[in-house]
N, CA, C and O of each residue as an XYZ file, in Angstrom:
856
protein
N       6.003     60.125     36.988
C       6.340     58.321     36.383
C       6.415     57.694     37.660
O       6.839     58.152     38.721
N       5.912     56.513     37.379
C       6.161     55.680     38.711
C       6.999     55.061     39.101
O       7.147     54.250     38.187
N       7.907     54.763     40.044
C       9.068     54.583     41.008
C       8.824     53.086     41.489
O       9.798     52.632     42.088
N       7.739     52.210     41.363
C       7.456     50.558     41.831
C       8.646     50.121     41.144
O       9.297     50.486     40.165
N       8.695     49.245     41.976
C       9.772     48.233     41.800
C       8.998     47.390     40.287
O       7.772     47.312     40.205
N       9.738     46.931     39.406
C       9.257     45.893     38.321
C       9.434     44.798     38.255
O       9.781     44.165     37.258
N       9.178     44.334     39.518
C       9.323     42.960     40.468
C       8.426     42.579     41.562
O       7.703     43.475     41.997
N       8.332     41.319     42.128
C       8.040     41.029     43.118
C       8.812     40.330     44.315
O      10.018     40.281     44.075
N       8.534     39.894     45.274
C       9.598     39.362     45.960
C       9.075     38.353     46.225
O       7.877     38.317     46.508
N      10.057     36.981     46.191
C       9.564     35.442     46.747
C       8.690     35.192     47.894
O       8.816     35.957     48.851
N       8.188     34.646     47.934
C       7.237     33.943     49.647
C       7.825     33.012     50.043
O       8.953     32.719     49.647
N       7.283     32.474     50.758
C       7.688     31.270     51.735
C       9.023     31.078     52.876
O      10.187     31.468     52.780
N       8.419     30.414     53.830
C       9.447     30.749     54.648
C      11.186     29.692     54.670
O      12.108     29.953     55.442
N      11.211     28.405     53.493
C      12.314     27.658     53.169
C      13.042     28.801     52.105
O      12.497     29.758     51.556
N      14.376     28.379     52.024
C      15.167     28.926     51.382
C      15.473     28.174     49.875
O      16.509     27.510     49.892
N      14.819     28.174     48.727
C      14.619     27.951     47.670
C      15.588     27.617     46.662
O      16.608     28.305     46.626
N      15.446     26.680     45.839
C      16.411     25.469     45.566
C      16.954     26.874     44.218
O      18.121     27.040     43.863
N      15.835     27.631     43.741
C      16.289     29.145     42.602
C      17.712     29.715     43.971
O      18.884     29.342     43.916
N      17.410     30.196     44.527
C      17.875     31.296     45.941
C      19.330     30.467     46.055
O      20.351     31.145     46.170
N      19.409     29.314     46.029
C      20.454     28.624     46.180
C      21.832     28.576     45.182
O      23.045     28.605     45.392
N      20.754     28.463     43.690
C      21.329     28.348     42.890
C      22.439     29.810     42.468
O      23.576     29.857     42.000
N      21.408     30.933     42.920
C      21.996     32.248     42.860
C      23.355     32.570     43.553
O      24.231     33.321     43.125
N      23.355     31.981     44.502
C      24.409     31.627     45.521
C      25.447     31.309     45.138
O      26.496     31.944     45.250
N      25.239     30.043     44.521
C      26.844     29.481     43.594
C      26.705     30.401     42.476
O      27.745     30.432     41.818
N      26.076     30.924     42.169
C      26.630     31.575     40.794
C      27.507     32.512     41.067
O      28.637     32.557     40.581
N      26.798     33.710     42.258
C      27.785     34.479     42.338
C      29.058     33.888     43.248
O      30.105     34.517     43.096
N      29.086     33.155     43.848
C      30.406     32.049     44.282
C      31.575     32.419     43.290
O      32.477     33.250     43.392
N      31.100     31.082     41.813
C      31.341     30.451     41.112
C      32.351     32.172     40.489
O      33.581     32.197     40.435
N      31.324     33.573     40.051
C      31.415     34.590     39.573
C      32.578     35.112     40.110
O      33.307     35.848     39.445
N      32.895     34.701     41.612
C      33.518     35.394     42.396
C      33.876     36.583     42.531
O      35.024     37.019     42.619
N      32.633     37.284     42.554
C      32.501     39.026     42.805
C      32.790     39.458     44.445
O      32.198     39.158     45.481
N      33.878     40.227     44.191
C      33.721     40.862     45.507
C      32.886     41.878     45.924
O      32.582     42.842     45.221
N      32.468     41.662     47.171
C      31.167     41.726     47.944
C      31.386     42.990     48.574
O      30.386     43.692     48.426
N      32.674     43.806     49.488
C      32.729     44.383     50.338
C      32.088     45.854     49.763
O      31.820     46.742     50.572
N      31.903     46.011     48.554
C      30.939     46.970     48.379
C      30.302     47.004     47.010
O      30.266     47.933     46.203
N      29.919     46.059     46.949
C      28.959     45.693     45.987
C      27.692     45.070     46.658
O      27.668     44.594     47.793
N      26.479     45.155     45.649
C      25.474     44.029     46.513
C      24.918     44.373     44.983
O      24.877     45.259     44.129
N      24.347     42.409     45.408
C      23.948     41.724     44.309
C      22.312     41.365     44.226
O      21.675     41.530     45.266
N      21.767     40.995     43.315
C      19.697     40.550     43.535
C      19.922     39.822     42.073
O      20.370     40.278     41.021
N      19.462     38.583     42.403
C      19.030     37.325     41.394
C      17.326     36.993     41.613
O      16.584     36.480     42.450
N      17.236     37.828     39.909
C      16.003     37.440     40.042
C      15.226     36.686     38.564
O      15.373     37.095     37.412
N      14.469     35.610     38.963
C      14.119     34.748     38.378
C      12.846     35.185     37.262
O      12.006     35.894     37.816
N      12.636     34.980     36.227
C      11.587     35.021     35.187
C      10.317     34.002     35.264
O      10.367     32.772     35.250
N       9.147     34.847     35.350
C       8.094     33.417     34.840
C       7.094     34.558     34.500
O       6.950     35.628     35.091
N       6.397     34.054     33.346
C       5.771     34.568     32.594
C       5.705     36.667     32.555
O       4.978     37.544     33.020
N       6.963     36.580     31.692
C       7.765     37.485     31.877
C       7.424     39.014     32.984
O       7.308     40.228     32.822
N       7.378     38.219     33.896
C       7.390     39.206     34.919
C       8.610     38.687     36.122
O       8.718     37.508     36.459
N       9.358     39.648     36.596
C      10.750     39.397     37.597
C      10.298     39.012     38.874
O       9.378     39.737     39.254
N      10.713     37.860     39.914
C      10.666     37.576     40.870
C      11.851     38.083     41.677
O      12.700     38.149     40.788
N      12.391     38.443     42.677
C      13.394     38.063     43.495
C      13.514     37.172     44.412
O      12.757     37.022     45.371
N      14.776     36.349     44.067
C      15.086     35.138     44.417
C      15.557     35.219     45.555
O      14.889     34.794     46.498
N      16.806     35.774     45.763
C      18.230     35.872     46.649
C      18.789     37.455     46.447
O      18.508     38.313     45.610
N      19.739     37.444     47.638
C      20.088     39.279     47.290
C      21.242     38.529     48.312
O      21.108     37.588     49.094
N      22.704     39.552     47.877
C      23.555     39.671     49.275
C      24.660     40.416     48.774
O      24.752     40.767     47.598
N      25.563     40.677     49.726
C      26.943     41.497     49.424
C      26.941     42.314     50.278
O      25.810     42.753     50.486
N      27.659     42.708     50.850
C      28.114     43.691     52.133
C      27.741     44.803     51.458
O      26.735     45.373     51.881
N      28.201     45.180     50.678
C      27.556     46.997     49.882
C      28.170     47.874     50.795
O      27.421     48.816     51.058
N      29.100     47.912     51.295
C      29.472     49.318     52.244
C      29.592     50.313     51.208
O      30.374     50.249     50.260
N      28.422     51.624     51.548
C      28.267     52.732     51.326
C      27.263     52.617     50.361
O      27.053     53.626     49.688
N      26.551     51.555     50.124
C      24.895     51.581     49.871
C      24.372     51.720     50.808
O      24.771     51.489     51.949
N      23.207     52.198     50.387
C      21.806     51.785     51.166
C      21.106     50.549     51.416
O      21.746     49.586     50.994
N      20.151     50.288     51.890
C      19.601     49.270     52.156
C      18.133     49.372     51.150
O      17.376     48.421     50.954
N      17.959     50.772     50.585
C      16.619     50.761     49.860
C      16.486     50.278     48.020
O      17.384     50.052     47.210
N      15.580     50.265     47.925
C      15.590     49.854     46.381
C      14.415     50.329     45.667
O      13.452     49.809     45.104
N      14.980     51.883     45.964
C      13.798     52.774     45.547
C      14.243     53.525     43.692
O      13.696     54.466     43.116
N      15.145     52.838     43.322
C      16.204     53.351     42.217
C      14.843     52.670     41.571
O      14.064     51.841     42.041
N      14.887     53.582     39.885
C      13.930     53.152     38.770
C      14.282     51.358     38.180
O      13.488     50.491     37.815
N      15.694     51.335     38.289
C      15.623     49.771     38.285
C      15.833     49.850     36.736
O      16.030     48.680     36.409
N      15.914     50.952     35.161
C      15.412     50.802     34.406
C      16.391     49.854     33.801
O      15.956     49.060     32.967
N      17.867     49.828     34.165
C      18.985     48.863     33.569
C      18.166     47.380     33.437
O      18.186     46.758     32.375
N      17.393     46.850     34.718
C      16.548     45.351     35.106
C      15.543     45.353     33.710
O      15.231     44.230     33.313
N      14.944     46.672     32.837
C      13.796     46.143     32.454
C      14.500     46.421     30.806
O      13.987     45.801     29.875
N      15.668     47.365     30.524
C      16.608     46.763     29.563
C      17.141     45.323     29.471
O      17.146     44.572     28.495
N      17.437     45.188     30.297
C      18.369     43.832     30.099
C      17.022     42.666     29.783
O      17.159     41.646     29.106
N      15.610     43.150     30.515
C      14.566     42.100     30.375
C      14.115     41.864     28.472
O      13.906     40.894     27.744
N      14.136     43.223     28.325
C      13.395     43.785     27.000
C      14.749     42.781     25.812
O      14.419     42.003     24.917
N      16.045     43.102     26.158
C      16.783     42.740     24.930
C      17.893     41.761     25.362
O      19.007     41.628     24.856
N      17.228     40.955     26.641
C      18.185     39.888     26.950
C      19.714     40.117     26.812
O      20.503     39.265     26.401
N      19.951     41.049     27.105
C      21.353     41.200     26.715
C      22.146     42.046     28.497
O      21.652     42.380     29.574
N      23.061     42.058     28.103
C      23.906     42.761     29.228
C      23.630     44.849     29.794
O      23.710     45.876     29.121
N      23.402     44.680     30.847
C      23.152     46.028     30.892
C      24.377     47.078     31.732
O      24.719     46.284     32.608
N      24.836     47.771     31.869
C      25.576     48.433     32.822
C      25.501     50.218     32.917
O      24.788     51.050     32.357
N      26.246     50.278     33.586
C      26.193     52.002     34.032
C      27.529     52.975     34.689
O      27.221     53.189     35.862
N      28.261     53.333     34.521
C      29.373     53.496     34.968
C      29.335     54.706     35.903
O      30.446     55.030     36.322
N      28.451     55.340     36.262
C      28.325     56.602     36.999
C      27.118     56.528     37.849
O      26.334     55.694     37.395
N      26.723     57.064     38.843
C      25.095     57.387     39.828
C      24.376     57.805     38.553
O      24.503     58.633     37.650
N      23.411     56.644     38.993
C      22.223     57.009     37.679
C      20.724     56.291     38.515
O      20.394     55.119     38.328
N      20.270     56.854     39.054
C      18.631     56.565     39.729
C      17.723     56.074     38.714
O      16.863     55.202     38.833
N      18.052     56.786     37.659
C      17.211     55.570     36.964
C      17.555     54.320     36.163
O      16.902     53.629     35.381
N      18.604     54.274     36.552
C      18.916     52.667     36.245
C      19.280     51.756     37.200
O      19.162     50.561     36.931
N      19.753     52.144     38.400
C      20.147     51.454     39.561
C      18.841     51.156     40.468
O      17.785     51.788     40.501
N      19.269     49.879     41.276
C      18.046     49.342     42.233
C      18.614     50.130     43.379
O      17.769     50.062     44.271
N      19.424     50.697     43.700
C      19.765     51.283     45.000
C      20.109     52.588     44.430
O      20.706     52.710     43.361
N      19.802     53.354     45.011
C      19.568     54.725     44.412
C      20.671     55.213     44.642
O      20.795     56.375     44.255
N      21.542     54.753     45.137
C      23.285     55.284     45.471
C      24.196     54.609     45.100
O      25.302     54.832     45.594
N      24.074     53.776     44.311
C      24.744     52.987     43.765
C      25.787     54.263     42.897
O      25.693     55.491     42.891
N      26.737     53.352     42.240
C      27.818     54.547     41.950
C      27.617     53.735     40.473
O      26.867     54.493     39.860
N      27.846     52.817     39.774
C      27.904     51.841     39.358
C      27.156     50.622     38.959
O      26.859     50.103     40.035
N      26.709     49.914     38.043
C      26.029     49.031     38.301
C      26.285     47.743     37.446
O      27.164     48.075     36.652
N      25.881     46.182     37.177
C      26.159     45.903     35.733
C      24.791     44.678     36.282
O      24.675     44.131     37.378
N      23.818     44.547     34.925
C      22.988     43.871     34.746
C      23.135     42.473     33.708
O      22.882     42.566     32.507
N      23.550     41.260     34.307
C      23.320     39.505     33.365
C      22.419     39.278     32.980
O      21.455     39.557     33.693
N      22.207     38.764     31.898
C      20.880     37.781     31.489
C      21.517     36.712     31.751
O      22.736     36.558     31.823
N      20.457     35.753     31.937
C      20.727     34.429     32.317
C      19.858     33.137     31.800
O      18.848     32.760     32.395
N      20.367     32.512     30.631
C      19.489     32.265     29.832
C      19.608     30.605     30.280
O      20.249     30.177     31.240
N      18.703     29.706     29.182
C      19.036     27.938     29.379
C      18.623     27.540     28.152
O      17.494     27.905     27.828
N      19.248     26.885     27.384
C      18.842     26.400     26.237
C      18.678     27.635     25.248
O      18.181     27.263     24.185
N      18.959     29.031     25.291
C      18.669     30.081     24.428
C      17.115     30.730     24.683
O      16.429     31.288     23.827
N      16.829     30.542     25.826
C      15.671     31.355     26.236
C      15.835     32.085     27.722
O      16.175     31.284     28.593
N      15.721     32.975     28.016
C      16.042     33.856     29.358
C      14.936     33.381     30.542
O      13.711     33.465     30.452
N      15.612     32.929     31.524
C      15.119     32.372     32.403
C      15.525     33.430     34.080
O      15.068     33.160     35.191
N      16.126     34.171     33.871
C      16.628     34.678     35.618
C      17.289     35.938     34.561
O      17.396     35.916     33.335
N      17.757     37.247     35.753
C      18.820     38.032     35.411
C      19.269     38.306     37.351
O      18.565     38.236     38.358
N      20.718     38.615     37.150
C      22.097     38.842     37.867
C      22.003     40.418     38.071
O      22.100     41.051     37.020
N      21.855     41.064     39.073
C      21.973     42.842     39.231
C      23.278     42.037     39.823
O      23.645     40.914     40.169
N      23.877     43.866     39.652
C      25.103     43.531     40.430
C      25.400     45.240     40.286
O      25.584     46.021     39.352
N      25.322     45.334     41.970
C      25.956     47.441     42.147
C      27.086     47.687     42.841
O      27.278     46.850     43.724
N      27.873     48.503     42.764
C      28.687     48.730     43.344
C      28.461     50.396     44.288
O      27.422     50.976     43.972
N      28.948     50.799     44.879
C      29.028     51.875     45.752
C      30.265     53.401     45.087
O      30.323     54.615     45.282
N      31.176     52.218     44.139
C      32.089     52.785     43.435
C      31.714     53.303     41.876
O      30.924     52.529     41.335
N      31.951     53.985     41.377
C      31.796     54.664     40.373
C      33.254     53.617     39.165
O      34.423     53.332     39.426
N      32.424     53.353     37.943
C      33.805     52.564     36.664
C      33.593     51.252     38.180
O      34.156     51.971     39.005
N      33.431     50.711     38.531
C      33.711     49.747     39.530
C      33.950     48.006     38.625
O      34.536     46.978     38.966
N      33.109     48.419     37.304
C      33.430     46.812     36.469
C      34.038     47.476     34.967
O      33.737     48.373     34.179
N      35.081     46.421     35.128
C      35.777     46.448     33.729
C      35.120     45.998     32.577
O      34.224     45.155     32.535
N      35.729     46.747     31.446
C      35.458     45.593     30.089
C      35.160     44.278     30.556
O      34.117     43.726     30.905
N      37.271     43.649     30.403
C      36.987     42.484     30.770
C      36.274     41.546     31.941
O      36.079     40.366     31.650
N      35.828     42.084     33.422
C      35.284     41.942     34.350
C      33.799     41.241     33.288
O      33.566     40.146     32.776
N      33.147     42.435     33.347
C      31.654     42.284     32.167
C      31.695     41.197     31.481
O      30.797     40.388     31.712
N      32.450     40.940     30.722
C      32.396     40.025     29.816
C      32.557     38.856     30.742
O      31.502     38.333     31.100
N      33.862     38.263     31.273
C      33.787     37.282     32.435
C      32.871     36.714     32.920
O      32.529     35.545     32.744
N      32.147     37.958     33.933
C      30.634     37.767     34.303
C      30.021     37.162     33.658
O      29.522     36.094     34.011
N      29.864     37.781     32.311
C      28.722     37.357     31.106
C      28.669     35.897     30.971
O      27.702     35.146     31.102
N      30.196     35.572     30.615
C      30.085     33.895     30.151
C      29.683     33.498     31.017
O      28.617     32.885     30.964
N      30.401     33.684     32.266
C      29.811     32.673     33.358
C      28.516     32.257     34.269
O      28.272     31.285     34.984
N      27.579     33.812     33.800
C      26.578     33.804     34.402
C      25.792     32.930     33.686
O      25.170     32.051     34.283
N      25.700     33.110     31.846
C      25.554     32.140     30.971
C      25.835     30.459     30.737
O      25.454     29.785     29.780
N      26.453     30.109     31.664
C      26.951     29.221     31.759
C      26.256     28.559     33.357
O      26.205     27.353     33.601
N      25.844     29.489     34.163
C      24.957     28.748     35.489
C      23.575     28.989     35.098
O      22.831     29.132     36.068
N      22.916     29.093     33.748
C      21.948     29.244     33.268
C      20.799     28.039     33.271
O      19.596     28.039     33.530
N      21.505     27.273     32.964
C      20.934     25.412     33.260
C      20.830     25.269     34.394
O      19.844     24.736     34.902
N      21.963     25.776     35.140
C      20.963     25.043     36.819
C      20.787     26.267     37.411
O      21.228     26.386     38.554
N      20.197     27.282     36.855
C      19.167     28.108     37.361
C      17.877     27.813     36.844
O      16.993     28.272     37.568
N      17.387     27.100     35.669
C      16.682     26.623     35.409
C      15.835     25.316     35.347
O      14.765     24.992     34.831
N      17.072     24.535     36.322
C      16.512     23.154     36.913
C      15.992     23.531     38.306
O      14.902     23.185     38.764
N      16.673     24.089     38.760
C      16.193     24.774     40.187
C      14.945     25.379     40.253
O      14.257     25.236     41.264
N      14.490     26.168     39.120
C      13.251     26.671     39.595
C      12.049     25.537     38.822
O      10.822     25.601     38.902
N      12.888     24.529     38.081
C      11.679     23.458     38.385
C      11.665     22.619     39.286
O      10.669     22.007     39.674
N      12.855     22.514     39.722
C      12.726     22.093     41.297
C      11.752     23.103     42.585
O      11.530     23.070     43.795
N      11.585     23.506     42.007
C      10.855     24.730     43.417
C       9.339     24.116     42.853
O       8.478     23.676     43.616
N       9.217     24.177     41.500
C       8.002     24.639     41.127
C       7.359     23.007     41.481
O       6.260     22.732     41.963
N       8.424     22.107     41.070
C       7.902     20.335     41.532
C       7.256     19.949     43.005
O       6.456     19.055     43.284
N       8.016     21.141     44.021
C       7.657     21.089     45.292
C       6.456     21.968     45.949
O       5.986     21.734     47.063
N       6.047     22.983     45.113
C       5.106     23.545     45.419
C       4.157     23.280     44.828
O       3.154     23.801     45.316
N       3.831     22.173     43.216
C       2.484     21.487     42.694
C       2.957     20.099     43.247
O       1.977     19.366     43.112
N       4.032     19.349     43.829
C       3.909     17.605     44.248
C       4.025     17.619     45.616
O       3.529     16.640     46.173
N       4.584     18.520     46.380
C       5.251     18.295     47.655
C       6.313     17.163     47.920
O       6.425     16.345     48.833
N       7.074     17.425     46.749
C       8.259     16.308     46.897
C       9.655     17.081     46.033
O       9.660     18.057     45.282
N      10.697     16.255     46.467
C      11.871     16.681     45.993
C      12.724     16.175     44.451
O      13.095     15.022     44.227
N      12.831     16.889     43.886
C      13.845     16.103     42.868
C      14.772     16.956     42.481
O      14.773     18.148     42.173
N      15.878     15.784     42.584
C      17.533     16.568     42.163
C      18.013     15.842     40.534
O      17.712     14.785     39.978
N      18.895     17.009     40.151
C      19.571     16.838     39.059
C      21.279     17.558     38.751
O      21.362     18.778     38.889
N      22.034     17.102     38.516
C      23.175     17.469     38.546
C      23.580     18.413     37.257
O      24.283     18.156     36.280
N      23.238     18.984     37.437
C      23.657     20.371     36.171
C      25.090     20.304     35.581
O      25.615     20.577     34.501
N      25.554     19.729     36.999
C      27.386     20.071     36.520
C      28.265     18.639     35.719
O      29.420     18.386     35.376
N      27.210     18.100     35.696
C      27.391     16.003     35.105
C      27.340     16.471     33.320
O      26.336     16.931     32.776
N      28.623     16.227     32.654
C      28.437     16.875     31.425
C      27.683     15.974     30.559
O      27.471     16.338     29.402
N      27.154     14.596     31.058
C      26.501     13.565     30.099
C      24.819     14.313     30.296
O      23.909     14.279     29.467
N      24.805     15.085     31.929
C      23.077     15.203     31.361
C      23.157     16.487     31.332
O      22.000     16.899     31.242
N      24.139     17.658     31.365
C      23.893     18.776     30.540
C      23.501     18.959     29.317
O      22.707     19.839     28.983
N      24.139     17.969     28.394
C      23.993     17.737     26.903
C      22.324     17.173     26.725
O      21.560     17.473     25.808
N      22.066     16.354     27.794
C      20.607     16.232     27.393
C      19.877     16.900     27.800
O      18.755     16.917     27.295
N      20.135     17.583     28.681
C      19.106     18.435     29.392
C      18.655     19.637     28.508
O      17.479     19.964     28.342
N      19.852     20.316     27.905
C      20.020     20.960     26.461
C      18.534     20.478     25.641
O      17.407     20.974     25.653
N      19.172     19.152     24.866
C      18.086     18.369     24.159
C      16.980     19.051     23.942
O      16.448     19.769     23.096
N      16.657     18.187     25.902
C      15.263     17.846     26.542
C      14.700     19.751     26.467
O      13.723     20.091     25.799
N      15.187     20.323     26.934
C      14.852     21.991     26.319
C      14.013     22.119     25.299
O      12.790     22.264     25.295
N      15.072     22.027     24.107
C      14.646     21.982     22.351
C      13.582     21.531     22.827
O      12.728     22.169     23.443
N      13.585     20.175     22.506
C      12.190     19.283     22.275
C      11.247     19.657     23.399
O      10.670     18.595     23.631
N      10.774     20.555     24.213
C       9.788     20.782     25.281
C       9.543     22.159     24.834
O       8.532     22.655     25.331
N      10.184     22.886     24.049
C      10.162     24.198     23.530
C       9.664     23.903     22.300
O       9.041     24.916     21.984
N       9.572     23.100     21.412
C       9.108     23.204     20.533
C       7.501     22.359     20.064
O       6.866     21.882     21.005
N       6.923     22.211     18.659
C       5.839     22.152     18.947
C       5.639     20.337     18.251
O       4.645     19.949     17.637
N       6.284     19.895     18.422
C       6.374     18.051     17.985
C       6.141     17.654     19.200
O       6.812     18.014     20.167
N       5.114     16.837     19.251
C       5.204     15.683     19.990
C       6.051     15.103     20.309
O       6.749     14.521     19.479
N       6.362     15.036     21.949
C       7.615     14.097     22.532
C       7.196     12.780     23.403
O       6.392     12.905     24.327
N       7.754     11.547     23.084
C       7.459     10.907     23.221
C       8.229      9.936     24.610
O       9.253      9.333     24.288
N       7.740      9.783     26.155
C       9.254      9.315     26.924
C       8.665      7.711     26.987
O       7.521      7.261     26.929
N      10.131      7.009     27.146
C      10.000      5.602     27.278
C      10.735      5.477     28.345
O      11.499      6.344     28.769
N      10.518      4.262     28.889
C      11.313      3.706     29.848
C      11.059      2.169     30.340
O      10.288      1.451     29.702
N      11.753      1.686     31.523
C      10.934      0.554     32.108
C      10.558      1.123     33.281
O      11.046      2.246     33.410
N       9.592      0.628     34.561
C       8.751      1.502     35.767
C      10.220      1.613     36.417
O      11.264      0.961     36.387
N       9.745      2.773     37.011
C      10.805      3.116     37.626
C      12.175      4.308     37.228
O      12.969      4.748     38.059
N      12.158      4.583     36.002
C      13.379      5.446     35.369
C      13.265      6.618     35.436
O      14.276      7.313     35.331
N      11.885      7.255     35.649
C      11.754      9.134     35.614
C      10.890      8.945     34.886
O      11.256      9.804     34.084
N       9.670      8.391     34.266
C       8.752      8.826     32.995
C       8.374      9.978     33.566
O       8.581     10.995     32.904
N       7.751     10.114     34.876
C       6.859     10.921     35.749
C       7.496     12.164     35.744
O       6.930     13.130     35.234
N       8.491     12.249     36.199
C       9.471     13.067     36.816
C       9.742     14.266     35.024
O       9.546     15.473     34.880
N      10.182     13.325     34.116
C      10.621     13.877     33.464
C       9.021     14.591     32.500
O       9.105     15.609     31.812
N       7.676     13.780     32.676
C       6.729     14.295     31.946
C       6.695     15.637     32.395
O       6.541     16.687     31.771
N       6.905     15.352     33.856
C       6.317     16.827     34.473
C       7.444     18.164     34.315
O       6.926     19.249     34.581
N       8.531     18.202     34.019
C       9.251     18.937     33.752
C       9.090     19.631     32.064
O       9.121     20.803     31.690
N       8.885     18.165     31.190
C       8.387     18.959     29.556
C       6.943     20.105     30.009
O       6.493     21.139     29.514
N       6.589     19.251     31.189
C       4.891     19.943     31.296
C       5.712     21.681     31.674
O       5.556     22.738     31.063
N       6.484     21.414     32.771
C       7.193     22.837     33.045
C       7.277     23.784     31.985
O       6.646     24.840     31.928
N       8.273     23.254     30.962
C       9.239     24.043     30.254
C       8.108     24.311     28.723
O       8.597     24.672     27.652
N       6.453     24.034     28.913
C       5.906     23.966     28.013
C       5.329     25.252     28.212
O       5.496     26.059     29.126
N       4.559     25.302     27.101
C       3.504     26.722     26.571
C       2.468     26.977     28.145
O       2.137     28.086     28.564
N       2.241     26.118     28.567
C       0.967     25.706     29.310
C       1.847     25.608     30.414
O       1.251     24.782     31.106
N       2.601     25.830     30.868
C       2.915     25.308     32.340
C       2.566     25.608     33.775
O       3.099     25.221     34.815
N       1.280     26.590     33.511
C       0.524     27.111     34.470
C      -1.226     26.136     34.718
O      -2.191     26.194     35.479
N      -0.833     25.435     33.699
C      -2.243     24.940     33.406
C      -2.076     23.468     33.782
O      -0.904     23.224     34.069
N      -2.996     22.275     33.879
C      -3.060     21.443     34.245
C      -2.571     20.516     33.483
O      -2.710     20.802     32.294
N      -1.810     19.051     33.762
C      -0.640     18.195     33.018
C      -1.721     17.325     32.073
O      -1.306     16.481     31.279
């Protein structure tokens, strides 16, 4: 049976906006990292891409030779997956004592996974799993916007910025995502300089043909 990692590593010399979104999410979760390590994965074309990792992980190794089935299960179900005892079939690090994988969604669509593993067994209480999971979902829009920022930088060579924490914008953004993923036409209108071109690119990014020409 293959033990190849079910993800690819991100390339590039700069730190991506998606990696920074994962950093911010981990801080928001308040994860104690002395004996834990975490990995942040983006999802593109049903393929996981490792975007960020961190944590001191005392007692863990630096290997990622576990079979990582917890990741593939979370990807298949869009649900939380956890294990309480050492199990190299489920873990990323073969020396992990317990672990947790949290799905991250925006507008009901899975856009990433956050995996957390500990050197200790049974290190994630039920209350922690619920709290972490709820907070991870709150960070879904910020991650999705960061993925668009990275895509826009790569394709067009310039930065865009959104404030995912602003309530009025979050409401607009979720409606925009729903429109982008529907089969209905979308009309953008406004005066020159109001951002129609950026919104059109974002619409394309969220659509079914995002890898093709606009």
